[in-house]
A tleap script that builds the chain and sets N, CA, C and O, in Angstrom:
source leaprc.protein.ff14SB
mol = sequence {
  NMET GLU ILE THR LEU SER GLU ILE SER GLU
  LYS PHE GLU LEU LEU CYS GLY ASP GLY ALA
  ALA ARG GLU ASP VAL ALA THR PHE ALA VAL
  ARG ALA MET GLU ALA SER ASP LEU GLY LEU
  LEU ARG MET GLU GLU ALA HIE LYS ALA ALA
  ILE TRP GLY ALA ILE LEU TYR PHE SER GLY
  VAL ASP LEU ARG VAL GLN PRO ASP GLU TYR
  LEU HIE VAL THR ALA ASP PHE GLU ASP ALA
  ARG GLN ARG LEU GLY CVAL
}
set mol.1.N position { -12.002 10.998 1.917 }
set mol.1.CA position { -10.922 10.937 1.513 }
set mol.1.C position { -10.680 10.781 0.271 }
set mol.1.O position { -10.725 9.569 0.063 }
set mol.2.N position { -10.352 11.561 -1.068 }
set mol.2.CA position { -10.380 10.512 -2.081 }
set mol.2.C position { -8.630 10.942 -2.542 }
set mol.2.O position { -8.095 11.992 -2.187 }
set mol.3.N position { -8.085 10.083 -3.223 }
set mol.3.CA position { -6.770 10.180 -3.849 }
set mol.3.C position { -6.912 9.737 -4.853 }
set mol.3.O position { -7.560 8.709 -5.052 }
set mol.4.N position { -6.027 10.774 -6.212 }
set mol.4.CA position { -6.253 10.184 -7.397 }
set mol.4.C position { -4.531 10.102 -7.526 }
set mol.4.O position { -3.646 10.415 -6.729 }
set mol.5.N position { -4.493 9.555 -8.853 }
set mol.5.CA position { -3.023 9.151 -9.758 }
set mol.5.C position { -2.309 10.757 -9.763 }
set mol.5.O position { -1.119 11.057 -9.667 }
set mol.6.N position { -2.922 11.208 -9.840 }
set mol.6.CA position { -2.447 12.742 -10.272 }
set mol.6.C position { -2.055 13.124 -8.750 }
set mol.6.O position { -0.824 13.126 -8.744 }
set mol.7.N position { -2.397 13.359 -7.813 }
set mol.7.CA position { -1.962 13.947 -6.550 }
set mol.7.C position { -0.924 12.817 -6.060 }
set mol.7.O position { -0.308 13.176 -5.057 }
set mol.8.N position { -0.637 11.723 -6.463 }
set mol.8.CA position { 0.511 10.946 -6.294 }
set mol.8.C position { 1.760 11.504 -6.640 }
set mol.8.O position { 2.766 11.828 -6.009 }
set mol.9.N position { 1.386 11.524 -7.902 }
set mol.9.CA position { 2.720 12.134 -8.760 }
set mol.9.C position { 3.103 13.509 -8.088 }
set mol.9.O position { 4.227 13.915 -7.795 }
set mol.10.N position { 1.882 14.117 -7.922 }
set mol.10.CA position { 2.435 15.661 -7.347 }
set mol.10.C position { 3.121 15.576 -6.115 }
set mol.10.O position { 3.930 16.470 -5.868 }
set mol.11.N position { 2.911 14.468 -5.113 }
set mol.11.CA position { 3.687 14.117 -3.870 }
set mol.11.C position { 5.219 13.926 -4.384 }
set mol.11.O position { 6.176 14.449 -3.813 }
set mol.12.N position { 5.319 13.113 -5.530 }
set mol.12.CA position { 6.412 12.245 -5.797 }
set mol.12.C position { 7.355 13.454 -6.401 }
set mol.12.O position { 8.577 13.375 -6.283 }
set mol.13.N position { 6.725 14.590 -7.062 }
set mol.13.CA position { 7.294 15.779 -7.653 }
set mol.13.C position { 7.881 16.495 -6.592 }
set mol.13.O position { 8.924 17.063 -6.919 }
set mol.14.N position { 7.516 16.649 -5.369 }
set mol.14.CA position { 8.181 17.410 -4.416 }
set mol.14.C position { 8.845 16.652 -3.335 }
set mol.14.O position { 9.494 17.190 -2.438 }
set mol.15.N position { 8.647 15.315 -3.462 }
set mol.15.CA position { 10.006 14.566 -2.759 }
set mol.15.C position { 11.168 14.576 -3.819 }
set mol.15.O position { 12.296 14.687 -3.340 }
set mol.16.N position { 11.042 14.456 -5.475 }
set mol.16.CA position { 11.973 14.347 -5.769 }
set mol.16.C position { 12.659 15.772 -6.276 }
set mol.16.O position { 13.830 15.741 -6.654 }
set mol.17.N position { 12.233 16.492 -6.280 }
set mol.17.CA position { 12.563 17.988 -6.197 }
set mol.17.C position { 13.814 18.163 -5.043 }
set mol.17.O position { 15.025 18.034 -5.222 }
set mol.18.N position { 13.091 18.494 -3.827 }
set mol.18.CA position { 14.568 18.875 -3.191 }
set mol.18.C position { 14.100 17.799 -1.458 }
set mol.18.O position { 14.680 17.834 -0.373 }
set mol.19.N position { 13.339 17.286 -1.722 }
set mol.19.CA position { 12.970 16.460 -0.513 }
set mol.19.C position { 12.245 17.301 0.906 }
set mol.19.O position { 11.888 16.757 1.951 }
set mol.20.N position { 12.181 18.505 0.625 }
set mol.20.CA position { 11.770 19.482 1.699 }
set mol.20.C position { 10.829 19.126 2.275 }
set mol.20.O position { 10.895 19.167 3.503 }
set mol.21.N position { 9.370 18.553 1.529 }
set mol.21.CA position { 8.478 18.278 1.971 }
set mol.21.C position { 7.850 16.931 2.454 }
set mol.21.O position { 6.728 16.441 2.322 }
set mol.22.N position { 9.453 16.358 3.304 }
set mol.22.CA position { 8.932 14.618 3.415 }
set mol.22.C position { 8.138 14.607 4.408 }
set mol.22.O position { 7.311 13.704 4.530 }
set mol.23.N position { 8.258 15.680 5.356 }
set mol.23.CA position { 7.087 15.268 6.580 }
set mol.23.C position { 5.715 15.701 6.264 }
set mol.23.O position { 4.812 15.183 6.922 }
set mol.24.N position { 5.454 16.455 5.482 }
set mol.24.CA position { 4.123 16.457 4.788 }
set mol.24.C position { 3.560 15.725 4.094 }
set mol.24.O position { 2.350 15.511 4.180 }
set mol.25.N position { 4.558 15.037 3.019 }
set mol.25.CA position { 3.981 13.567 2.737 }
set mol.25.C position { 3.740 12.289 3.639 }
set mol.25.O position { 2.838 11.451 3.617 }
set mol.26.N position { 4.736 12.416 4.353 }
set mol.26.CA position { 4.524 11.308 5.357 }
set mol.26.C position { 3.157 11.750 6.271 }
set mol.26.O position { 2.472 10.765 6.546 }
set mol.27.N position { 2.710 12.833 6.713 }
set mol.27.CA position { 1.587 13.232 7.115 }
set mol.27.C position { 0.129 12.703 6.339 }
set mol.27.O position { -0.859 12.091 6.745 }
set mol.28.N position { 0.560 13.303 4.933 }
set mol.28.CA position { -0.269 12.707 3.946 }
set mol.28.C position { -0.831 11.290 4.122 }
set mol.28.O position { -1.991 10.890 4.215 }
set mol.29.N position { 0.178 10.747 4.136 }
set mol.29.CA position { 0.026 9.216 4.105 }
set mol.29.C position { -0.487 8.653 5.276 }
set mol.29.O position { -1.200 7.650 5.295 }
set mol.30.N position { -0.162 9.231 6.159 }
set mol.30.CA position { -0.801 8.538 7.640 }
set mol.30.C position { -2.251 8.895 7.926 }
set mol.30.O position { -2.994 8.272 8.685 }
set mol.31.N position { -2.566 10.017 7.195 }
set mol.31.CA position { -3.909 10.564 7.064 }
set mol.31.C position { -4.912 9.555 6.092 }
set mol.31.O position { -6.020 9.106 6.384 }
set mol.32.N position { -4.259 9.399 5.060 }
set mol.32.CA position { -4.861 8.226 3.933 }
set mol.32.C position { -5.106 7.206 4.510 }
set mol.32.O position { -6.152 6.594 4.298 }
set mol.33.N position { -4.055 6.740 5.496 }
set mol.33.CA position { -3.896 5.010 5.888 }
set mol.33.C position { -4.985 5.221 7.115 }
set mol.33.O position { -5.385 4.092 7.400 }
set mol.34.N position { -5.668 6.261 8.009 }
set mol.34.CA position { -6.227 6.592 9.028 }
set mol.34.C position { -7.657 6.176 8.294 }
set mol.34.O position { -8.326 5.238 8.726 }
set mol.35.N position { -8.122 7.074 6.980 }
set mol.35.CA position { -9.139 7.322 6.288 }
set mol.35.C position { -9.394 5.776 5.605 }
set mol.35.O position { -10.537 5.455 5.280 }
set mol.36.N position { -8.641 5.167 5.480 }
set mol.36.CA position { -8.626 3.751 4.959 }
set mol.36.C position { -9.005 2.887 6.213 }
set mol.36.O position { -9.582 1.849 5.887 }
set mol.37.N position { -8.872 3.009 7.233 }
set mol.37.CA position { -9.250 2.258 8.523 }
set mol.37.C position { -10.530 2.568 8.706 }
set mol.37.O position { -11.172 1.684 9.275 }
set mol.38.N position { -11.063 3.445 8.439 }
set mol.38.CA position { -12.409 4.142 9.049 }
set mol.38.C position { -12.981 3.880 7.607 }
set mol.38.O position { -14.047 4.483 7.486 }
set mol.39.N position { -12.592 3.099 6.336 }
set mol.39.CA position { -13.648 3.269 5.619 }
set mol.39.C position { -14.009 4.340 4.664 }
set mol.39.O position { -15.066 4.362 4.033 }
set mol.40.N position { -13.044 5.249 4.592 }
set mol.40.CA position { -13.466 6.898 4.125 }
set mol.40.C position { -12.597 7.198 2.909 }
set mol.40.O position { -12.696 8.240 2.262 }
set mol.41.N position { -11.413 5.840 2.542 }
set mol.41.CA position { -10.752 6.234 1.415 }
set mol.41.C position { -11.290 5.895 0.413 }
set mol.41.O position { -11.581 4.706 0.282 }
set mol.42.N position { -11.533 6.653 -0.412 }
set mol.42.CA position { -11.612 6.099 -2.032 }
set mol.42.C position { -10.278 6.616 -3.386 }
set mol.42.O position { -10.023 7.794 -3.638 }
set mol.43.N position { -9.857 5.863 -3.819 }
set mol.43.CA position { -8.892 6.048 -4.991 }
set mol.43.C position { -9.682 5.601 -6.437 }
set mol.43.O position { -10.803 5.115 -6.588 }
set mol.44.N position { -8.831 5.899 -7.251 }
set mol.44.CA position { -9.037 5.946 -8.583 }
set mol.44.C position { -8.827 3.994 -8.703 }
set mol.44.O position { -7.850 3.298 -8.427 }
set mol.45.N position { -10.034 3.663 -9.162 }
set mol.45.CA position { -10.189 2.084 -9.473 }
set mol.45.C position { -8.976 1.608 -10.076 }
set mol.45.O position { -8.231 0.743 -9.614 }
set mol.46.N position { -8.809 2.410 -11.419 }
set mol.46.CA position { -7.864 1.821 -12.506 }
set mol.46.C position { -6.448 1.736 -12.066 }
set mol.46.O position { -5.650 1.017 -12.667 }
set mol.47.N position { -5.982 2.723 -10.635 }
set mol.47.CA position { -4.714 2.920 -10.348 }
set mol.47.C position { -4.740 2.723 -8.715 }
set mol.47.O position { -3.966 3.255 -7.919 }
set mol.48.N position { -5.874 1.783 -8.403 }
set mol.48.CA position { -6.047 1.800 -6.456 }
set mol.48.C position { -4.440 0.847 -6.237 }
set mol.48.O position { -3.776 1.448 -5.392 }
set mol.49.N position { -3.772 -0.271 -6.694 }
set mol.49.CA position { -2.611 -0.484 -6.232 }
set mol.49.C position { -1.453 0.257 -6.377 }
set mol.49.O position { -0.603 0.051 -5.512 }
set mol.50.N position { -1.154 1.174 -7.356 }
set mol.50.CA position { -0.257 1.617 -7.188 }
set mol.50.C position { -0.448 3.162 -6.233 }
set mol.50.O position { 0.511 3.762 -5.747 }
set mol.51.N position { -1.632 3.526 -6.136 }
set mol.51.CA position { -1.869 4.812 -4.919 }
set mol.51.C position { -1.716 4.255 -3.707 }
set mol.51.O position { -1.331 4.936 -2.757 }
set mol.52.N position { -1.994 2.959 -3.592 }
set mol.52.CA position { -2.222 2.537 -1.954 }
set mol.52.C position { -0.785 2.174 -1.880 }
set mol.52.O position { -0.440 2.367 -0.714 }
set mol.53.N position { 0.423 1.647 -2.733 }
set mol.53.CA position { 1.751 1.425 -3.061 }
set mol.53.C position { 2.356 2.671 -2.761 }
set mol.53.O position { 3.195 2.550 -1.868 }
set mol.54.N position { 2.203 4.066 -3.280 }
set mol.54.CA position { 2.621 5.161 -2.837 }
set mol.54.C position { 2.295 5.573 -1.474 }
set mol.54.O position { 3.134 6.136 -0.771 }
set mol.55.N position { 0.766 5.239 -0.957 }
set mol.55.CA position { 0.901 6.017 0.227 }
set mol.55.C position { 1.675 5.147 1.394 }
set mol.55.O position { 2.343 5.642 2.302 }
set mol.56.N position { 1.401 3.509 1.135 }
set mol.56.CA position { 2.365 2.673 2.121 }
set mol.56.C position { 4.205 3.544 2.039 }
set mol.56.O position { 4.879 3.775 3.043 }
set mol.57.N position { 4.577 3.824 0.783 }
set mol.57.CA position { 5.471 4.138 0.869 }
set mol.57.C position { 6.069 5.449 1.045 }
set mol.57.O position { 7.275 5.656 1.183 }
set mol.58.N position { 5.124 6.341 1.032 }
set mol.58.CA position { 5.043 7.867 1.896 }
set mol.58.C position { 5.164 7.824 3.120 }
set mol.58.O position { 5.762 8.693 3.755 }
set mol.59.N position { 4.591 6.763 3.655 }
set mol.59.CA position { 4.448 6.798 5.066 }
set mol.59.C position { 5.840 6.780 6.194 }
set mol.59.O position { 5.963 7.176 7.354 }
set mol.60.N position { 6.873 6.056 5.127 }
set mol.60.CA position { 8.312 6.432 5.990 }
set mol.60.C position { 9.263 7.240 5.064 }
set mol.60.O position { 10.378 6.811 4.769 }
set mol.61.N position { 8.745 8.506 4.590 }
set mol.61.CA position { 9.917 9.081 3.490 }
set mol.61.C position { 10.536 9.908 4.907 }
set mol.61.O position { 11.675 10.357 4.778 }
set mol.62.N position { 9.894 10.112 6.146 }
set mol.62.CA position { 10.532 10.915 6.717 }
set mol.62.C position { 11.688 10.702 8.085 }
set mol.62.O position { 12.209 11.439 8.922 }
set mol.63.N position { 11.723 8.982 7.674 }
set mol.63.CA position { 12.576 8.608 8.790 }
set mol.63.C position { 14.125 8.729 8.447 }
set mol.63.O position { 14.785 8.600 7.415 }
set mol.64.N position { 14.389 9.012 9.681 }
set mol.64.CA position { 15.696 9.423 10.051 }
set mol.64.C position { 16.736 8.302 10.257 }
set mol.64.O position { 16.190 7.280 10.675 }
set mol.65.N position { 18.394 8.152 10.050 }
set mol.65.CA position { 18.798 7.131 10.619 }
set mol.65.C position { 19.838 7.883 11.586 }
set mol.65.O position { 20.233 7.305 12.599 }
set mol.66.N position { 20.279 9.183 11.262 }
set mol.66.CA position { 20.791 10.131 12.312 }
set mol.66.C position { 19.836 11.598 12.618 }
set mol.66.O position { 18.911 11.835 11.841 }
set mol.67.N position { 20.002 12.169 13.313 }
set mol.67.CA position { 18.953 13.120 13.648 }
set mol.67.C position { 19.172 14.127 12.660 }
set mol.67.O position { 18.213 14.895 12.582 }
set mol.68.N position { 20.032 14.360 11.946 }
set mol.68.CA position { 20.611 15.114 10.505 }
set mol.68.C position { 20.300 14.456 9.351 }
set mol.68.O position { 20.142 15.212 8.393 }
set mol.69.N position { 20.187 13.506 9.173 }
set mol.69.CA position { 20.417 12.458 8.096 }
set mol.69.C position { 19.237 11.484 7.510 }
set mol.69.O position { 19.261 10.368 8.029 }
set mol.70.N position { 18.372 11.651 6.686 }
set mol.70.CA position { 17.097 10.799 6.610 }
set mol.70.C position { 17.671 9.437 5.724 }
set mol.70.O position { 18.603 9.367 4.923 }
set mol.71.N position { 16.825 8.510 6.155 }
set mol.71.CA position { 17.230 7.004 5.462 }
set mol.71.C position { 17.252 6.998 3.851 }
set mol.71.O position { 18.004 6.482 3.024 }
set mol.72.N position { 16.372 7.609 3.790 }
set mol.72.CA position { 16.021 7.866 2.225 }
set mol.72.C position { 16.759 8.792 1.222 }
set mol.72.O position { 17.120 9.836 1.766 }
set mol.73.N position { 17.037 8.713 0.091 }
set mol.73.CA position { 17.571 9.835 -0.576 }
set mol.73.C position { 16.859 9.912 -1.745 }
set mol.73.O position { 16.033 9.112 -2.184 }
set mol.74.N position { 17.404 11.347 -2.394 }
set mol.74.CA position { 16.257 11.454 -3.739 }
set mol.74.C position { 16.205 10.431 -4.809 }
set mol.74.O position { 15.190 10.226 -5.474 }
set mol.75.N position { 17.600 9.637 -4.999 }
set mol.75.CA position { 17.686 8.446 -5.675 }
set mol.75.C position { 16.294 7.480 -5.234 }
set mol.75.O position { 15.727 6.898 -6.159 }
set mol.76.N position { 15.914 7.365 -4.248 }
set mol.76.CA position { 14.778 6.406 -3.484 }
set mol.76.C position { 13.652 6.560 -4.145 }
set mol.76.O position { 12.947 5.792 -4.802 }
set mol.77.N position { 13.581 7.904 -3.811 }
set mol.77.CA position { 12.150 8.672 -4.280 }
set mol.77.C position { 12.105 8.383 -5.931 }
set mol.77.O position { 10.943 8.382 -6.338 }
set mol.78.N position { 13.060 8.148 -6.927 }
set mol.78.CA position { 12.870 8.321 -8.078 }
set mol.78.C position { 12.496 6.531 -8.149 }
set mol.78.O position { 11.522 6.061 -8.738 }
set mol.79.N position { 13.207 5.989 -7.634 }
set mol.79.CA position { 13.238 4.425 -7.884 }
set mol.79.C position { 11.772 4.576 -7.477 }
set mol.79.O position { 11.125 4.859 -8.486 }
set mol.80.N position { 11.112 4.509 -6.554 }
set mol.80.CA position { 9.784 3.918 -6.199 }
set mol.80.C position { 8.884 4.285 -6.888 }
set mol.80.O position { 7.920 3.557 -7.123 }
set mol.81.N position { 9.022 5.643 -7.419 }
set mol.81.CA position { 8.063 6.098 -8.498 }
set mol.81.C position { 7.989 5.312 -9.792 }
set mol.81.O position { 6.924 5.008 -10.331 }
set mol.82.N position { 9.246 4.990 -10.276 }
set mol.82.CA position { 9.471 4.444 -11.201 }
set mol.82.C position { 8.756 2.933 -10.668 }
set mol.82.O position { 7.903 2.485 -11.435 }
set mol.83.N position { 8.932 2.448 -9.916 }
set mol.83.CA position { 8.668 0.919 -9.684 }
set mol.83.C position { 6.757 0.940 -9.672 }
set mol.83.O position { 5.974 0.211 -10.280 }
set mol.84.N position { 6.510 2.023 -8.773 }
set mol.84.CA position { 4.910 1.871 -8.879 }
set mol.84.C position { 4.322 2.634 -10.288 }
set mol.84.O position { 3.145 2.992 -10.253 }
set mol.85.N position { 4.992 2.853 -11.342 }
set mol.85.CA position { 4.509 3.402 -12.278 }
set mol.85.C position { 3.663 4.533 -12.180 }
set mol.85.O position { 2.574 4.650 -12.741 }
set mol.86.N position { 4.180 5.314 -11.484 }
set mol.86.CA position { 3.509 6.787 -11.107 }
set mol.86.C position { 4.191 7.893 -12.065 }
set mol.86.O position { 3.858 9.074 -11.978 }
savepdb mol mol.pdb
quit
């Protein structure tokens, strides 16, 4: 599995748009983490820290505090994106 900064940026675009893709983005992150555990994850070397930070962040974007309420709001996604420099 290879992940680029462009792909990470696309995931943030989905989340910042309407957040409808939360479960898909979280699943993407879990698959990336599994690939890393198996030594099968490749990332752009120049952006490795930002990509990995985003993967870790994405793994929790679907967390809920109530059955109908997510832990993270759109502003959180925008803050994380800026913090990671994506």
